All heavy atoms as a GROMACS GRO file, in nm:
protein
  621
    1MET      N    1   0.779  -0.274  -0.534
    1MET     CA    2   0.689  -0.162  -0.520
    1MET      C    3   0.612  -0.147  -0.652
    1MET      O    4   0.671  -0.132  -0.757
    1MET     CB    5   0.773  -0.038  -0.491
    1MET     CG    6   0.695   0.079  -0.443
    1MET     SD    7   0.803   0.202  -0.368
    1MET     CE    8   0.764   0.340  -0.469
    2GLY      N    9   0.480  -0.151  -0.644
    2GLY     CA   10   0.398  -0.141  -0.765
    2GLY      C   11   0.384   0.002  -0.815
    2GLY      O   12   0.406   0.098  -0.742
    3LYS      N   13   0.348   0.014  -0.940
    3LYS     CA   14   0.331   0.145  -1.002
    3LYS      C   15   0.222   0.224  -0.928
    3LYS      O   16   0.115   0.172  -0.900
    3LYS     CB   17   0.294   0.129  -1.149
    3LYS     CG   18   0.289   0.260  -1.222
    3LYS     CD   19   0.265   0.242  -1.369
    3LYS     CE   20   0.264   0.378  -1.434
    3LYS     NZ   21   0.285   0.373  -1.574
    4GLY      N   22   0.252   0.348  -0.901
    4GLY     CA   23   0.157   0.434  -0.831
    4GLY      C   24   0.159   0.421  -0.680
    4GLY      O   25   0.088   0.493  -0.612
    5GLN      N   26   0.238   0.329  -0.629
    5GLN     CA   27   0.246   0.311  -0.484
    5GLN      C   28   0.357   0.399  -0.427
    5GLN      O   29   0.462   0.417  -0.491
    5GLN     CB   30   0.273   0.166  -0.448
    5GLN     CG   31   0.159   0.074  -0.480
    5GLN     CD   32   0.188  -0.068  -0.438
    5GLN    OE1   33   0.303  -0.110  -0.434
    5GLN    NE2   34   0.085  -0.142  -0.406
    6VAL      N   35   0.334   0.450  -0.309
    6VAL     CA   36   0.433   0.532  -0.240
    6VAL      C   37   0.455   0.470  -0.102
    6VAL      O   38   0.359   0.435  -0.033
    6VAL     CB   39   0.383   0.677  -0.224
    6VAL    CG1   40   0.479   0.760  -0.142
    6VAL    CG2   41   0.360   0.741  -0.360
    7LYS      N   42   0.582   0.454  -0.066
    7LYS     CA   43   0.615   0.405   0.068
    7LYS      C   44   0.642   0.526   0.156
    7LYS      O   45   0.707   0.621   0.113
    7LYS     CB   46   0.738   0.316   0.064
    7LYS     CG   47   0.715   0.183  -0.003
    7LYS     CD   48   0.839   0.097   0.007
    7LYS     CE   49   0.819  -0.034  -0.065
    7LYS     NZ   50   0.940  -0.117  -0.060
    8VAL      N   51   0.593   0.520   0.279
    8VAL     CA   52   0.611   0.631   0.373
    8VAL      C   53   0.680   0.578   0.497
    8VAL      O   54   0.643   0.473   0.550
    8VAL     CB   55   0.474   0.692   0.412
    8VAL    CG1   56   0.492   0.807   0.509
    8VAL    CG2   57   0.399   0.737   0.288
    9ARG      N   58   0.782   0.654   0.539
    9ARG     CA   59   0.853   0.620   0.663
    9ARG      C   60   0.862   0.746   0.748
    9ARG      O   61   0.870   0.856   0.695
    9ARG     CB   62   0.995   0.572   0.633
    9ARG     CG   63   1.004   0.444   0.558
    9ARG     CD   64   1.148   0.393   0.549
    9ARG     NE   65   1.242   0.495   0.506
    9ARG     CZ   66   1.306   0.497   0.391
    9ARG    NH1   67   1.286   0.403   0.303
    9ARG    NH2   68   1.391   0.593   0.362
   10TYR      N   69   0.863   0.724   0.879
   10TYR     CA   70   0.880   0.837   0.970
   10TYR      C   71   0.993   0.805   1.066
   10TYR      O   72   0.992   0.703   1.132
   10TYR     CB   73   0.751   0.865   1.047
   10TYR     CG   74   0.768   0.975   1.148
   10TYR    CD1   75   0.798   1.105   1.108
   10TYR    CD2   76   0.757   0.950   1.284
   10TYR    CE1   77   0.815   1.207   1.200
   10TYR    CE2   78   0.773   1.051   1.377
   10TYR     CZ   79   0.802   1.179   1.334
   10TYR     OH   80   0.820   1.279   1.426
   11ASP      N   81   1.091   0.894   1.072
   11ASP     CA   82   1.202   0.882   1.166
   11ASP      C   83   1.168   0.971   1.286
   11ASP      O   84   1.176   1.094   1.278
   11ASP     CB   85   1.331   0.930   1.100
   11ASP     CG   86   1.451   0.933   1.194
   11ASP    OD1   87   1.434   0.912   1.316
   11ASP    OD2   88   1.562   0.960   1.146
   12GLN      N   89   1.124   0.907   1.393
   12GLN     CA   90   1.079   0.980   1.510
   12GLN      C   91   1.192   1.059   1.574
   12GLN      O   92   1.173   1.174   1.615
   12GLN     CB   93   1.018   0.884   1.611
   12GLN     CG   94   0.948   0.954   1.725
   12GLN     CD   95   0.869   0.856   1.810
   12GLN    OE1   96   0.872   0.735   1.790
   12GLN    NE2   97   0.797   0.909   1.907
   13GLU      N   98   1.310   1.001   1.581
   13GLU     CA   99   1.423   1.068   1.643
   13GLU      C  100   1.464   1.194   1.564
   13GLU      O  101   1.489   1.299   1.621
   13GLU     CB  102   1.542   0.974   1.654
   13GLU     CG  103   1.658   1.030   1.734
   13GLU     CD  104   1.768   0.929   1.752
   13GLU    OE1  105   1.738   0.812   1.784
   13GLU    OE2  106   1.884   0.968   1.735
   14GLY      N  107   1.469   1.182   1.432
   14GLY     CA  108   1.506   1.295   1.348
   14GLY      C  109   1.390   1.384   1.312
   14GLY      O  110   1.407   1.492   1.256
   15ASP      N  111   1.267   1.338   1.340
   15ASP     CA  112   1.143   1.407   1.307
   15ASP      C  113   1.136   1.436   1.156
   15ASP      O  114   1.106   1.546   1.112
   15ASP     CB  115   1.129   1.537   1.387
   15ASP     CG  116   0.989   1.596   1.379
   15ASP    OD1  117   0.894   1.521   1.349
   15ASP    OD2  118   0.976   1.718   1.399
   16ILE      N  119   1.165   1.330   1.077
   16ILE     CA  120   1.165   1.342   0.932
   16ILE      C  121   1.064   1.243   0.873
   16ILE      O  122   1.065   1.125   0.905
   16ILE     CB  123   1.305   1.313   0.873
   16ILE    CG1  124   1.406   1.416   0.926
   16ILE    CG2  125   1.302   1.313   0.721
   16ILE    CD1  126   1.550   1.384   0.892
   17LEU      N  127   0.977   1.295   0.788
   17LEU     CA  128   0.880   1.213   0.717
   17LEU      C  129   0.932   1.194   0.575
   17LEU      O  130   0.962   1.292   0.506
   17LEU     CB  131   0.744   1.285   0.716
   17LEU     CG  132   0.625   1.211   0.658
   17LEU    CD1  133   0.598   1.083   0.737
   17LEU    CD2  134   0.503   1.302   0.660
   18TYR      N  135   0.945   1.068   0.531
   18TYR     CA  136   1.004   1.037   0.401
   18TYR      C  137   0.904   0.962   0.315
   18TYR      O  138   0.839   0.867   0.360
   18TYR     CB  139   1.131   0.955   0.417
   18TYR     CG  140   1.198   0.928   0.285
   18TYR    CD1  141   1.269   1.028   0.220
   18TYR    CD2  142   1.188   0.805   0.222
   18TYR    CE1  143   1.329   1.006   0.097
   18TYR    CE2  144   1.248   0.781   0.100
   18TYR     CZ  145   1.317   0.882   0.038
   18TYR     OH  146   1.375   0.860  -0.085
   19PHE      N  147   0.892   1.004   0.191
   19PHE     CA  148   0.806   0.939   0.092
   19PHE      C  149   0.893   0.884  -0.019
   19PHE      O  150   0.962   0.961  -0.087
   19PHE     CB  151   0.707   1.040   0.033
   19PHE     CG  152   0.614   1.101   0.132
   19PHE    CD1  153   0.653   1.210   0.209
   19PHE    CD2  154   0.487   1.050   0.150
   19PHE    CE1  155   0.567   1.267   0.301
   19PHE    CE2  156   0.400   1.106   0.242
   19PHE     CZ  157   0.440   1.215   0.319
   20LEU      N  158   0.891   0.754  -0.039
   20LEU     CA  159   0.963   0.690  -0.149
   20LEU      C  160   0.866   0.673  -0.264
   20LEU      O  161   0.768   0.599  -0.254
   20LEU     CB  162   1.019   0.555  -0.106
   20LEU     CG  163   1.093   0.477  -0.214
   20LEU    CD1  164   1.221   0.550  -0.254
   20LEU    CD2  165   1.126   0.337  -0.165
   21VAL      N  166   0.891   0.746  -0.372
   21VAL     CA  167   0.802   0.745  -0.487
   21VAL      C  168   0.834   0.630  -0.581
   21VAL      O  169   0.745   0.566  -0.636
   21VAL     CB  170   0.811   0.881  -0.561
   21VAL    CG1  171   0.726   0.880  -0.687
   21VAL    CG2  172   0.770   0.994  -0.468
   22LYS      N  173   0.965   0.604  -0.601
   22LYS     CA  174   1.005   0.491  -0.684
   22LYS      C  175   1.145   0.447  -0.643
   22LYS      O  176   1.223   0.526  -0.590
   22LYS     CB  177   1.004   0.528  -0.833
   22LYS     CG  178   1.109   0.627  -0.874
   22LYS     CD  179   1.109   0.646  -1.026
   22LYS     CE  180   1.237   0.716  -1.067
   22LYS     NZ  181   1.271   0.690  -1.204
   23GLU      N  182   1.171   0.321  -0.665
   23GLU     CA  183   1.303   0.267  -0.636
   23GLU      C  184   1.403   0.322  -0.737
   23GLU      O  185   1.370   0.342  -0.854
   23GLU     CB  186   1.302   0.114  -0.644
   23GLU     CG  187   1.205   0.046  -0.550
   23GLU     CD  188   1.249   0.048  -0.405
   23GLU    OE1  189   1.369   0.070  -0.378
   23GLU    OE2  190   1.162   0.028  -0.318
   24GLY      N  191   1.523   0.348  -0.693
   24GLY     CA  192   1.626   0.395  -0.785
   24GLY      C  193   1.735   0.471  -0.713
   24GLY      O  194   1.724   0.506  -0.596
   25ARG      N  195   1.839   0.496  -0.788
   25ARG     CA  196   1.955   0.566  -0.734
   25ARG      C  197   1.928   0.716  -0.735
   25ARG      O  198   1.880   0.772  -0.833
   25ARG     CB  199   2.077   0.536  -0.820
   25ARG     CG  200   2.204   0.594  -0.768
   25ARG     CD  201   2.325   0.537  -0.842
   25ARG     NE  202   2.443   0.607  -0.800
   25ARG     CZ  203   2.507   0.697  -0.873
   25ARG    NH1  204   2.468   0.722  -0.995
   25ARG    NH2  205   2.613   0.759  -0.826
   26VAL      N  206   1.960   0.781  -0.624
   26VAL     CA  207   1.941   0.924  -0.612
   26VAL      C  208   2.065   0.995  -0.664
   26VAL      O  209   2.177   0.968  -0.621
   26VAL     CB  210   1.916   0.964  -0.464
   26VAL    CG1  211   1.912   1.116  -0.449
   26VAL    CG2  212   1.789   0.900  -0.413
   27LYS      N  213   2.045   1.085  -0.759
   27LYS     CA  214   2.156   1.164  -0.813
   27LYS      C  215   2.175   1.293  -0.734
   27LYS      O  216   2.286   1.335  -0.708
   27LYS     CB  217   2.133   1.198  -0.960
   27LYS     CG  218   2.246   1.284  -1.016
   27LYS     CD  219   2.217   1.333  -1.155
   27LYS     CE  220   2.332   1.425  -1.200
   27LYS     NZ  221   2.294   1.506  -1.310
   28ASP      N  222   2.064   1.356  -0.697
   28ASP     CA  223   2.073   1.485  -0.631
   28ASP      C  224   1.956   1.505  -0.536
   28ASP      O  225   1.848   1.448  -0.558
   28ASP     CB  226   2.074   1.596  -0.736
   28ASP     CG  227   2.129   1.728  -0.687
   28ASP    OD1  228   2.181   1.735  -0.572
   28ASP    OD2  229   2.122   1.826  -0.763
   29THR      N  230   1.977   1.585  -0.435
   29THR     CA  231   1.871   1.624  -0.343
   29THR      C  232   1.855   1.775  -0.354
   29THR      O  233   1.951   1.850  -0.338
   29THR     CB  234   1.905   1.584  -0.198
   29THR    OG1  235   1.924   1.443  -0.192
   29THR    CG2  236   1.794   1.625  -0.103
   30LEU      N  237   1.733   1.818  -0.382
   30LEU     CA  238   1.704   1.959  -0.402
   30LEU      C  239   1.622   2.014  -0.286
   30LEU      O  240   1.521   1.954  -0.248
   30LEU     CB  241   1.625   1.979  -0.531
   30LEU     CG  242   1.680   1.909  -0.656
   30LEU    CD1  243   1.578   1.914  -0.768
   30LEU    CD2  244   1.811   1.973  -0.698
   31GLU      N  245   1.666   2.124  -0.230
   31GLU     CA  246   1.588   2.190  -0.126
   31GLU      C  247   1.489   2.281  -0.197
   31GLU      O  248   1.526   2.379  -0.260
   31GLU     CB  249   1.677   2.270  -0.033
   31GLU     CG  250   1.601   2.331   0.082
   31GLU     CD  251   1.690   2.399   0.185
   31GLU    OE1  252   1.813   2.400   0.168
   31GLU    OE2  253   1.634   2.450   0.283
   32VAL      N  254   1.361   2.246  -0.189
   32VAL     CA  255   1.260   2.322  -0.262
   32VAL      C  256   1.180   2.415  -0.172
   32VAL      O  257   1.097   2.492  -0.220
   32VAL     CB  258   1.165   2.228  -0.341
   32VAL    CG1  259   1.242   2.154  -0.449
   32VAL    CG2  260   1.095   2.131  -0.248
   33GLY      N  261   1.204   2.407  -0.045
   33GLY     CA  262   1.138   2.493   0.052
   33GLY      C  263   1.198   2.468   0.188
   33GLY      O  264   1.275   2.372   0.206
   34GLU      N  265   1.164   2.554   0.282
   34GLU     CA  266   1.216   2.533   0.416
   34GLU      C  267   1.167   2.398   0.468
   34GLU      O  268   1.046   2.371   0.469
   34GLU     CB  269   1.167   2.645   0.509
   34GLU     CG  270   1.227   2.636   0.647
   34GLU     CD  271   1.186   2.752   0.736
   34GLU    OE1  272   1.144   2.857   0.684
   34GLU    OE2  273   1.197   2.736   0.857
   35ASP      N  274   1.260   2.312   0.503
   35ASP     CA  275   1.231   2.179   0.558
   35ASP      C  276   1.168   2.084   0.456
   35ASP      O  277   1.107   1.984   0.494
   35ASP     CB  278   1.140   2.188   0.680
   35ASP     CG  279   1.202   2.266   0.794
   35ASP    OD1  280   1.324   2.256   0.812
   35ASP    OD2  281   1.128   2.335   0.866
   36PHE      N  282   1.182   2.110   0.326
   36PHE     CA  283   1.124   2.023   0.224
   36PHE      C  284   1.227   1.995   0.116
   36PHE      O  285   1.278   2.089   0.054
   36PHE     CB  286   0.999   2.089   0.163
   36PHE     CG  287   0.920   1.997   0.077
   36PHE    CD1  288   0.837   1.901   0.131
   36PHE    CD2  289   0.929   2.005  -0.061
   36PHE    CE1  290   0.764   1.815   0.049
   36PHE    CE2  291   0.857   1.920  -0.143
   36PHE     CZ  292   0.774   1.825  -0.087
   37PHE      N  293   1.257   1.866   0.096
   37PHE     CA  294   1.362   1.824   0.004
   37PHE      C  295   1.308   1.720  -0.094
   37PHE      O  296   1.229   1.634  -0.056
   37PHE     CB  297   1.480   1.764   0.081
   37PHE     CG  298   1.540   1.862   0.179
   37PHE    CD1  299   1.488   1.878   0.305
   37PHE    CD2  300   1.650   1.937   0.143
   37PHE    CE1  301   1.543   1.968   0.395
   37PHE    CE2  302   1.706   2.028   0.231
   37PHE     CZ  303   1.652   2.043   0.358
   38VAL      N  304   1.352   1.730  -0.219
   38VAL     CA  305   1.312   1.635  -0.323
   38VAL      C  306   1.437   1.566  -0.374
   38VAL      O  307   1.537   1.632  -0.405
   38VAL     CB  308   1.240   1.707  -0.438
   38VAL    CG1  309   1.210   1.610  -0.552
   38VAL    CG2  310   1.112   1.773  -0.390
   39GLU      N  311   1.433   1.434  -0.383
   39GLU     CA  312   1.543   1.355  -0.438
   39GLU      C  313   1.510   1.317  -0.581
   39GLU      O  314   1.398   1.272  -0.608
   39GLU     CB  315   1.565   1.229  -0.354
   39GLU     CG  316   1.606   1.260  -0.211
   39GLU     CD  317   1.617   1.136  -0.127
   39GLU    OE1  318   1.550   1.034  -0.156
   39GLU    OE2  319   1.693   1.140  -0.030
   40VAL      N  320   1.606   1.336  -0.671
   40VAL     CA  321   1.584   1.305  -0.812
   40VAL      C  322   1.689   1.206  -0.862
   40VAL      O  323   1.799   1.198  -0.807
   40VAL     CB  324   1.584   1.432  -0.900
   40VAL    CG1  325   1.467   1.522  -0.866
   40VAL    CG2  326   1.715   1.508  -0.887
   41ASP      N  327   1.654   1.133  -0.968
   41ASP     CA  328   1.747   1.038  -1.027
   41ASP      C  329   1.823   1.103  -1.143
   41ASP      O  330   1.812   1.224  -1.166
   41ASP     CB  331   1.674   0.911  -1.073
   41ASP     CG  332   1.570   0.935  -1.182
   41ASP    OD1  333   1.569   1.045  -1.243
   41ASP    OD2  334   1.491   0.844  -1.208
   42GLU      N  335   1.898   1.023  -1.217
   42GLU     CA  336   1.979   1.073  -1.330
   42GLU      C  337   1.895   1.144  -1.436
   42GLU      O  338   1.940   1.238  -1.500
   42GLU     CB  339   2.054   0.956  -1.396
   42GLU     CG  340   2.162   0.895  -1.309
   42GLU     CD  341   2.287   0.980  -1.302
   42GLU    OE1  342   2.315   1.055  -1.397
   42GLU    OE2  343   2.359   0.970  -1.201
   43ALA      N  344   1.770   1.100  -1.454
   43ALA     CA  345   1.682   1.158  -1.556
   43ALA      C  346   1.604   1.279  -1.503
   43ALA      O  347   1.523   1.337  -1.576
   43ALA     CB  348   1.584   1.052  -1.607
   44GLY      N  349   1.626   1.314  -1.376
   44GLY     CA  350   1.554   1.426  -1.317
   44GLY      C  351   1.417   1.389  -1.265
   44GLY      O  352   1.338   1.475  -1.227
   45LYS      N  353   1.387   1.259  -1.262
   45LYS     CA  354   1.258   1.211  -1.210
   45LYS      C  355   1.265   1.202  -1.058
   45LYS      O  356   1.368   1.167  -1.001
   45LYS     CB  357   1.224   1.072  -1.266
   45LYS     CG  358   1.220   1.064  -1.416
   45LYS     CD  359   1.094   1.121  -1.470
   45LYS     CE  360   1.090   1.096  -1.621
   45LYS     NZ  361   0.978   1.156  -1.682
   46ILE      N  362   1.153   1.228  -0.993
   46ILE     CA  363   1.148   1.224  -0.847
   46ILE      C  364   1.157   1.080  -0.798
   46ILE      O  365   1.080   0.994  -0.841
   46ILE     CB  366   1.020   1.291  -0.794
   46ILE    CG1  367   1.022   1.440  -0.829
   46ILE    CG2  368   1.006   1.270  -0.644
   46ILE    CD1  369   0.896   1.514  -0.793
   47VAL      N  370   1.250   1.057  -0.708
   47VAL     CA  371   1.266   0.927  -0.643
   47VAL      C  372   1.194   0.930  -0.508
   47VAL      O  373   1.129   0.834  -0.468
   47VAL     CB  374   1.416   0.893  -0.623
   47VAL    CG1  375   1.434   0.765  -0.544
   47VAL    CG2  376   1.486   0.885  -0.758
   48GLY      N  377   1.207   1.041  -0.438
   48GLY     CA  378   1.143   1.054  -0.308
   48GLY      C  379   1.149   1.198  -0.262
   48GLY      O  380   1.212   1.283  -0.323
   49PHE      N  381   1.081   1.222  -0.152
   49PHE     CA  382   1.091   1.354  -0.091
   49PHE      C  383   1.078   1.339   0.059
   49PHE      O  384   1.025   1.241   0.109
   49PHE     CB  385   0.992   1.454  -0.149
   49PHE     CG  386   0.847   1.415  -0.140
   49PHE    CD1  387   0.769   1.456  -0.034
   49PHE    CD2  388   0.787   1.340  -0.239
   49PHE    CE1  389   0.636   1.423  -0.026
   49PHE    CE2  390   0.653   1.305  -0.233
   49PHE     CZ  391   0.578   1.347  -0.126
   50GLU      N  392   1.133   1.436   0.130
   50GLU     CA  393   1.128   1.432   0.275
   50GLU      C  394   1.089   1.566   0.332
   50GLU      O  395   1.116   1.671   0.273
   50GLU     CB  396   1.259   1.382   0.334
   50GLU     CG  397   1.381   1.458   0.296
   50GLU     CD  398   1.508   1.389   0.345
   50GLU    OE1  399   1.522   1.267   0.330
   50GLU    OE2  400   1.593   1.462   0.398
   51VAL      N  401   1.022   1.558   0.445
   51VAL     CA  402   0.978   1.677   0.517
   51VAL      C  403   1.045   1.674   0.653
   51VAL      O  404   1.025   1.580   0.730
   51VAL     CB  405   0.824   1.678   0.533
   51VAL    CG1  406   0.780   1.802   0.610
   51VAL    CG2  407   0.755   1.669   0.399
   52TRP      N  408   1.126   1.774   0.681
   52TRP     CA  409   1.190   1.786   0.812
   52TRP      C  410   1.096   1.861   0.906
   52TRP      O  411   1.007   1.933   0.863
   52TRP     CB  412   1.320   1.863   0.801
   52TRP     CG  413   1.428   1.790   0.725
   52TRP    CD1  414   1.416   1.676   0.651
   52TRP    CD2  415   1.565   1.828   0.715
   52TRP    NE1  416   1.536   1.641   0.597
   52TRP    CE2  417   1.630   1.732   0.634
   52TRP    CE3  418   1.639   1.933   0.765
   52TRP    CZ2  419   1.765   1.739   0.605
   52TRP    CZ3  420   1.774   1.940   0.736
   52TRP    CH2  421   1.836   1.844   0.657
   53ARG      N  422   1.117   1.840   1.036
   53ARG     CA  423   1.030   1.896   1.140
   53ARG      C  424   0.885   1.858   1.110
   53ARG      O  425   0.794   1.940   1.111
   53ARG     CB  426   1.047   2.048   1.152
   53ARG     CG  427   1.186   2.089   1.196
   53ARG     CD  428   1.207   2.238   1.221
   53ARG     NE  429   1.138   2.325   1.128
   53ARG     CZ  430   1.049   2.417   1.165
   53ARG    NH1  431   1.018   2.435   1.291
   53ARG    NH2  432   0.991   2.494   1.073
   54ALA      N  433   0.866   1.730   1.086
   54ALA     CA  434   0.735   1.680   1.044
   54ALA      C  435   0.627   1.702   1.148
   54ALA      O  436   0.512   1.726   1.113
   54ALA     CB  437   0.744   1.531   1.010
   55ARG      N  438   0.662   1.697   1.276
   55ARG     CA  439   0.561   1.720   1.379
   55ARG      C  440   0.497   1.858   1.362
   55ARG      O  441   0.377   1.874   1.381
   55ARG     CB  442   0.622   1.708   1.519
   55ARG     CG  443   0.651   1.568   1.561
   55ARG     CD  444   0.702   1.564   1.706
   55ARG     NE  445   0.776   1.443   1.728
   55ARG     CZ  446   0.908   1.432   1.732
   55ARG    NH1  447   0.984   1.539   1.720
   55ARG    NH2  448   0.965   1.317   1.751
   56THR      N  449   0.577   1.955   1.326
   56THR     CA  450   0.527   2.091   1.307
   56THR      C  451   0.470   2.109   1.167
   56THR      O  452   0.359   2.162   1.151
   56THR     CB  453   0.642   2.193   1.327
   56THR    OG1  454   0.692   2.179   1.459
   56THR    CG2  455   0.593   2.335   1.305
   57ASN      N  456   0.544   2.067   1.066
   57ASN     CA  457   0.508   2.096   0.927
   57ASN      C  458   0.395   2.009   0.872
   57ASN      O  459   0.328   2.050   0.777
   57ASN     CB  460   0.629   2.083   0.837
   57ASN     CG  461   0.732   2.190   0.864
   57ASN    OD1  462   0.696   2.303   0.894
   57ASN    ND2  463   0.858   2.157   0.857
   58VAL      N  464   0.377   1.890   0.927
   58VAL     CA  465   0.275   1.800   0.872
   58VAL      C  466   0.173   1.762   0.978
   58VAL      O  467   0.053   1.788   0.961
   58VAL     CB  468   0.339   1.672   0.813
   58VAL    CG1  469   0.231   1.576   0.765
   58VAL    CG2  470   0.434   1.708   0.701
   59PHE      N  471   0.218   1.702   1.085
   59PHE     CA  472   0.126   1.644   1.181
   59PHE      C  473   0.037   1.747   1.249
   59PHE      O  474  -0.083   1.727   1.263
   59PHE     CB  475   0.200   1.560   1.284
   59PHE     CG  476   0.276   1.445   1.224
   59PHE    CD1  477   0.407   1.419   1.261
   59PHE    CD2  478   0.219   1.364   1.127
   59PHE    CE1  479   0.478   1.315   1.205
   59PHE    CE2  480   0.289   1.259   1.070
   59PHE     CZ  481   0.419   1.234   1.110
   60SER      N  482   0.093   1.861   1.290
   60SER     CA  483   0.010   1.961   1.356
   60SER      C  484  -0.094   2.017   1.259
   60SER      O  485  -0.208   2.041   1.297
   60SER     CB  486   0.096   2.073   1.416
   60SER     OG  487   0.157   2.149   1.315
   61GLU      N  488  -0.054   2.036   1.133
   61GLU     CA  489  -0.150   2.085   1.033
   61GLU      C  490  -0.258   1.981   1.005
   61GLU      O  491  -0.375   2.016   0.986
   61GLU     CB  492  -0.077   2.124   0.904
   61GLU     CG  493   0.012   2.244   0.918
   61GLU     CD  494  -0.062   2.368   0.967
   61GLU    OE1  495  -0.171   2.398   0.914
   61GLU    OE2  496  -0.011   2.434   1.059
   62LEU      N  497  -0.220   1.855   1.002
   62LEU     CA  498  -0.317   1.748   0.980
   62LEU      C  499  -0.418   1.742   1.095
   62LEU      O  500  -0.538   1.727   1.073
   62LEU     CB  501  -0.245   1.614   0.965
   62LEU     CG  502  -0.329   1.493   0.934
   62LEU    CD1  503  -0.406   1.512   0.804
   62LEU    CD2  504  -0.241   1.369   0.925
   63LEU      N  505  -0.370   1.757   1.218
   63LEU     CA  506  -0.460   1.757   1.334
   63LEU      C  507  -0.556   1.875   1.330
   63LEU      O  508  -0.674   1.860   1.362
   63LEU     CB  509  -0.380   1.757   1.464
   63LEU     CG  510  -0.305   1.627   1.493
   63LEU    CD1  511  -0.215   1.644   1.615
   63LEU    CD2  512  -0.401   1.512   1.513
   64LYS      N  513  -0.508   1.991   1.287
   64LYS     CA  514  -0.596   2.108   1.274
   64LYS      C  515  -0.706   2.080   1.170
   64LYS      O  516  -0.822   2.113   1.191
   64LYS     CB  517  -0.516   2.232   1.232
   64LYS     CG  518  -0.430   2.289   1.340
   64LYS     CD  519  -0.353   2.408   1.284
   64LYS     CE  520  -0.236   2.444   1.371
   64LYS     NZ  521  -0.154   2.553   1.312
   65TYR      N  522  -0.667   2.021   1.060
   65TYR     CA  523  -0.762   1.987   0.954
   65TYR      C  524  -0.867   1.888   1.005
   65TYR      O  525  -0.987   1.904   0.979
   65TYR     CB  526  -0.688   1.931   0.833
   65TYR     CG  527  -0.778   1.888   0.722
   65TYR    CD1  528  -0.840   1.981   0.640
   65TYR    CD2  529  -0.801   1.752   0.698
   65TYR    CE1  530  -0.924   1.942   0.537
   65TYR    CE2  531  -0.886   1.712   0.595
   65TYR     CZ  532  -0.947   1.806   0.516
   65TYR     OH  533  -1.030   1.766   0.415
   66MET      N  534  -0.822   1.788   1.080
   66MET     CA  535  -0.915   1.688   1.133
   66MET      C  536  -1.012   1.752   1.232
   66MET      O  537  -1.130   1.718   1.235
   66MET     CB  538  -0.837   1.573   1.197
   66MET     CG  539  -0.764   1.489   1.094
   66MET     SD  540  -0.651   1.367   1.164
   66MET     CE  541  -0.764   1.261   1.250
   67ASP      N  542  -0.964   1.847   1.313
   67ASP     CA  543  -1.052   1.918   1.406
   67ASP      C  544  -1.159   1.996   1.330
   67ASP      O  545  -1.276   1.997   1.368
   67ASP     CB  546  -0.973   2.013   1.496
   67ASP     CG  547  -0.897   1.938   1.605
   67ASP    OD1  548  -0.931   1.823   1.636
   67ASP    OD2  549  -0.802   1.997   1.661
   68ARG      N  550  -1.119   2.062   1.219
   68ARG     CA  551  -1.217   2.136   1.139
   68ARG      C  552  -1.322   2.041   1.079
   68ARG      O  553  -1.438   2.076   1.069
   68ARG     CB  554  -1.145   2.215   1.030
   68ARG     CG  555  -1.071   2.336   1.082
   68ARG     CD  556  -1.030   2.433   0.972
   68ARG     NE  557  -0.947   2.373   0.869
   68ARG     CZ  558  -0.813   2.374   0.869
   68ARG    NH1  559  -0.748   2.430   0.968
   68ARG    NH2  560  -0.746   2.319   0.770
   69LEU      N  561  -1.278   1.923   1.038
   69LEU     CA  562  -1.373   1.825   0.984
   69LEU      C  563  -1.474   1.783   1.091
   69LEU      O  564  -1.594   1.772   1.064
   69LEU     CB  565  -1.300   1.701   0.932
   69LEU     CG  566  -1.231   1.713   0.798
   69LEU    CD1  567  -1.159   1.583   0.765
   69LEU    CD2  568  -1.329   1.744   0.688
   70LYS      N  569  -1.424   1.758   1.212
   70LYS     CA  570  -1.513   1.719   1.322
   70LYS      C  571  -1.615   1.830   1.349
   70LYS      O  572  -1.732   1.802   1.368
   70LYS     CB  573  -1.433   1.692   1.449
   70LYS     CG  574  -1.366   1.558   1.453
   70LYS     CD  575  -1.309   1.537   1.591
   70LYS     CE  576  -1.172   1.478   1.583
   70LYS     NZ  577  -1.105   1.470   1.713
   71GLU      N  578  -1.568   1.955   1.354
   71GLU     CA  579  -1.658   2.067   1.380
   71GLU      C  580  -1.763   2.078   1.270
   71GLU      O  581  -1.880   2.105   1.298
   71GLU     CB  582  -1.578   2.196   1.389
   71GLU     CG  583  -1.492   2.207   1.513
   71GLU     CD  584  -1.400   2.328   1.511
   71GLU    OE1  585  -1.413   2.414   1.421
   71GLU    OE2  586  -1.314   2.334   1.601
   72ALA      N  587  -1.725   2.057   1.146
   72ALA     CA  588  -1.818   2.064   1.034
   72ALA      C  589  -1.924   1.956   1.043
   72ALA      O  590  -2.041   1.980   1.012
   72ALA     CB  591  -1.743   2.055   0.902
   73ARG      N  592  -1.887   1.839   1.089
   73ARG     CA  593  -1.982   1.728   1.099
   73ARG      C  594  -2.080   1.749   1.213
   73ARG      O  595  -2.193   1.702   1.207
   73ARG     CB  596  -1.909   1.596   1.116
   73ARG     CG  597  -1.841   1.553   0.990
   73ARG     CD  598  -1.781   1.418   1.002
   73ARG     NE  599  -1.716   1.384   0.877
   73ARG     CZ  600  -1.646   1.277   0.859
   73ARG    NH1  601  -1.628   1.192   0.958
   73ARG    NH2  602  -1.590   1.252   0.743
   74VAL      N  603  -2.039   1.817   1.319
   74VAL     CA  604  -2.128   1.844   1.432
   74VAL      C  605  -2.245   1.929   1.386
   74VAL      O  606  -2.358   1.911   1.429
   74VAL     CB  607  -2.050   1.914   1.548
   74VAL    CG1  608  -2.145   1.964   1.653
   74VAL    CG2  609  -1.950   1.816   1.608
   75GLY      N  610  -2.218   2.020   1.292
   75GLY     CA  611  -2.323   2.108   1.243
   75GLY      C  612  -2.420   2.042   1.148
   75GLY      O  613  -2.520   2.099   1.110
   76ILE      N  614  -2.395   1.915   1.110
   76ILE     CA  615  -2.483   1.845   1.016
   76ILE      C  616  -2.604   1.788   1.086
   76ILE      O  617  -2.602   1.738   1.190
   76ILE     CB  618  -2.406   1.730   0.943
   76ILE    CG1  619  -2.296   1.792   0.858
   76ILE    CG2  620  -2.499   1.647   0.857
   76ILE    CD1  621  -2.207   1.690   0.790
   0.00000   0.00000   0.00000
């Protein structure tokens, strides 16, 4: 994995969207918000984060945003 690259995985069955920021051993997982977790290594650096209920928390919001973009372009 190159510097600045992020790997993204989606678990359809669990409805979890996972972002791998860097390779490494996870020391702790921190719940930073409802359905949002950050994994950190020994140095406290972010290894990855996950979003639970991704269909609701991410995908539905993304679709709303895309609809607004379409509406804005129609007016051009």
